[in-house]
N, C-alpha and C positions, 0 to 999 in steps of 0.2 A: 369423170377424168379430171386426169391432173395435164394443166398447159406446161408446153412443151418447152423449156427454153430457147430461147433465138440462139443458133446456131453465132449467127456474126458479131455477138457480144460474150462471145465466152474467150476470156483470158488467161494461157495459162498460169500454173500457178507460181509465184517468184521459186528460184531453185538457188538453196545456196551453198556457194561450190565448196565450202568446208564442210560439210556434212556428206554421212552417208546415209543412201537411203534406204531399206528395205521395202521392200512392195509386198504387204501380207493382209490380202483380201480389195486392193486395188487400192487401201490407205497409204500414205507413206507415211514411213516412221521416221522421223531422220534421228540419227545417232551420229553425234558432236566427236570429234577428233582432237585431241590436245592439239596443241601446234608442235614442230618439230626440237626434239628438247636437244639438248648442247652435250656433247661425249666427251669427259673429261679421263686422260689416259694417264693414272700414275705408276710413273715408272718404279718405285721402289716397292712400289706394294705387288706390281704386275698383275694388278687387276682392273681392269674395265671399269669406270662408274659411271653413271649417268646423273646429272643436275635435274631433276623433277622439284615442281613447285612445293612440295612435302619436303624435299632436302634432297642428298644423296642416295642412290641407290647402286650396289654392286649388281653386275650383269656379267654373268656367268661364274666359274670358279676361278681362283687365280690358282696358277700353273703351280703344283708343289713340287719340290727337289726330292720327293723320297725315292723315286726313279732311280733319278741322275745319282745320287749319295750312295744308294745301293748298286749299282753299277761300280761306279769308281771305288768301294771299299771289295767287291768280289774281283774286280779284276788285279788290285794290291794284292790281295790273297790268293790269284792266282801266279804271282809271282813268289810267295814264298812255302805255300803249303799242297795246293793239286791245281797244275794248269786245268784239267779235264774237272773236277767237281768245279772250282768257281768259276773256272772260263766259261763256261757255257752258260749257267745264271745269269753273270755280268754281260752275256752278249744278246741275252734273252733278255731284261730289261733294260741295256740300250735301243734294242728292237723297236721294244715296249712305247718309250721314250720319245721316239723317233716318230713315230706314227703319230703320234698324239701330238705332234708340232712344236714338241719341247726345243726353245732355243739351244739349250746345251749338249742337244741329243747327238749331234755331227762326234763329238769330245769323247767322251762316252763311249762310241759306240768305236772310236779309234782306240783308244786303252783296252777297252774289254775285246778287242783281237792280236794286239800288240804286245800288253801282257802276257796273255796265255802262249804265244808265241815263243816272249822272252825266257817263261816259266819250263815251258819244253827246253829249252837250251840249258838252265840252269840247272833240273832234273839229272839229264844227258850228262853233265859235267859232272855233278855229286855222285851219281852210278860210275863214273868210269875211275871216279879217285879210291872206289869199294876194293 
């Protein structure tokens, strides 16, 4: 028979407050978490960067201006070419950009609404001259 340890002399194991512990079969396995990393925002690139011991790491994708550019070009084309066939895609591009949280989405949405309306008036004036 094995002798039983005295319960009065039991000391709990020391716990590291900076470690995460997983219990597998009653044996703690510490997983050390890195200290909090410093976040640096670079305003020119629009990308969020995190400083790590290995260097700078980009977090997330930088916001592209493709949808905004397409919305403005299509809105301008709705003044000249066709308010319906250029204005509707401009509106859709602007709504998608706004739903993605692009900071220039509001201006593109305003342009995609106002330019086709002005394009309709220009088309009516040109048709009235015929």
